[in-house]
Phi, psi and omega in degrees: 000141176254132175255113181259143172263146177295149188099172186277121179212157176245142181226154178238137175241127180256125176253130181236137178283117180281338181261011177064025175259126179294150180212167176235152170273122183266326175195162182224138180228144173206127184271353182281123177300138179092354177247117182238152183227144177224130173282138185274344181214139178262356181275142176299138179204167177285340174220150179228144177252126177252127180263126178255117178259117185242133169221051183289150178276149176305140180086008179294337175078234185240164177191188180223134170264119180264121182247122180257137183230170173259017178294137186295336182247351181218088185274342180220132178237126177258118179251110180288152175218160176227144179254122176267137179281000000 
């Protein structure tokens, strides 16, 4: 879970391959306004860092950042978040 503060902040989420198979982040989605995501590397690796850029408004509540990968056994990862006022 990511805990976001209202106002502009950057957060990092590290994804690690437990089976030692390299993977790439193919896309990231989030429906909450003010929360943007960027994958930091397009190259296959055993771990990937996803940067969450947040400027959520107070009262945004909760949401999910959906991270899609090309890993053979885990193509979608849902990372829940909450916005603190």
